[in-house]
C-alpha positions in Angstrom: 16.1 152.4 128.2 18.7 151.5 130.5 22.3 151.0 129.0 24.9 149.2 131.2 28.5 148.0 130.1 30.4 145.1 130.9 34.3 145.7 129.8 37.6 145.1 130.1 40.0 147.6 131.4 41.7 149.4 129.0 44.2 152.4 128.9 42.7 155.8 128.2 44.3 158.3 125.8 44.5 161.1 128.4 46.2 158.9 130.7 49.5 158.8 128.0 51.1 161.8 128.7 53.4 161.1 126.1 50.8 161.7 123.1 50.7 165.2 124.3 54.0 165.6 123.3 53.2 164.5 119.6 53.0 166.9 116.6 49.2 167.3 115.7 49.7 165.5 112.2 50.7 162.4 113.8 48.3 162.5 116.5 45.6 162.7 114.2 47.1 160.0 112.3 47.4 157.8 115.2 43.7 158.5 116.3 42.5 157.8 112.9 44.3 154.3 113.0 42.7 153.7 116.6 38.9 155.4 115.2 38.7 154.9 111.8 38.4 150.7 111.8 35.8 151.3 114.5 33.6 153.9 112.5 33.5 152.2 109.3 31.7 149.2 110.9 28.6 151.5 110.5 27.0 151.3 107.3 26.6 155.2 107.1 30.3 155.8 108.1 31.4 152.9 106.0 29.4 153.9 103.0 30.4 157.6 103.2 33.7 157.1 104.3 34.7 155.2 101.0 32.5 157.4 98.8 34.6 160.0 97.4 32.3 162.6 98.5 34.5 163.9 101.2 38.1 162.4 101.2 38.9 163.8 104.5 35.6 162.9 106.2 37.0 160.7 109.0 39.9 162.5 109.5 37.9 165.8 109.9 35.6 164.0 112.5 38.8 163.0 114.1 40.6 165.9 114.0 37.5 168.2 115.7 37.6 165.5 118.3 34.0 164.4 117.4 35.3 161.0 118.3 36.7 159.8 121.6 37.1 157.3 123.9 34.7 156.4 126.8 35.7 153.5 129.3 33.0 152.3 131.4 33.1 149.9 134.4 30.8 147.2 134.7 27.1 147.9 135.0 27.9 151.5 134.2 24.7 153.6 133.2 25.3 155.1 130.4 21.9 156.8 130.4 18.4 155.6 131.3 14.8 155.5 130.3 13.2 159.0 129.5 16.7 160.7 129.7 17.9 162.0 126.1 21.4 160.3 124.8 23.4 162.7 123.9 26.0 160.8 121.7 26.3 157.7 119.4 28.4 154.8 121.1 30.5 152.1 119.6 31.4 149.1 121.6 34.9 148.3 121.0 35.2 145.6 123.6 33.3 143.8 125.8 29.2 143.8 125.6 26.5 146.5 126.7 23.2 145.5 127.9 20.6 147.8 126.0 17.2 147.5 128.1 14.3 148.8 126.5 10.6 148.2 127.7 11.9 145.1 129.7 13.6 143.3 127.1 17.5 143.5 127.6 19.6 143.2 124.1 23.3 142.7 124.6 25.5 144.2 121.7 29.1 142.9 121.5 32.4 144.4 119.8 32.0 146.3 116.8 28.4 147.3 117.5 27.0 150.4 118.0 23.5 152.2 119.9 22.3 155.3 120.3 22.8 156.8 116.4 19.2 158.6 116.7 21.1 161.2 118.8 23.3 162.4 115.6 
């Protein structure tokens, strides 16, 4: 398994100093606006988020920083064959090539991979 990325340039959260000055409640709301739409594309998170089992489920993931942004340059390997993937990834922009046993699958925006790591 080899995962490489082909992305556009984006601004990372850590590079915006003004965000550090926000009250924590506003920071969580802002992060929710960014991450919840992406998370709910996945069947589990989408169903769980609207199930009512935990009305604050998505906010708890965001507040605990279980969700973060990873900006990658083109051809960057996220993990390689025989290496255990530590995280689940969501493709926000661009596409990712996922190679397994000599076959490459391209995953575009709003797709995910490596969910077995959860």
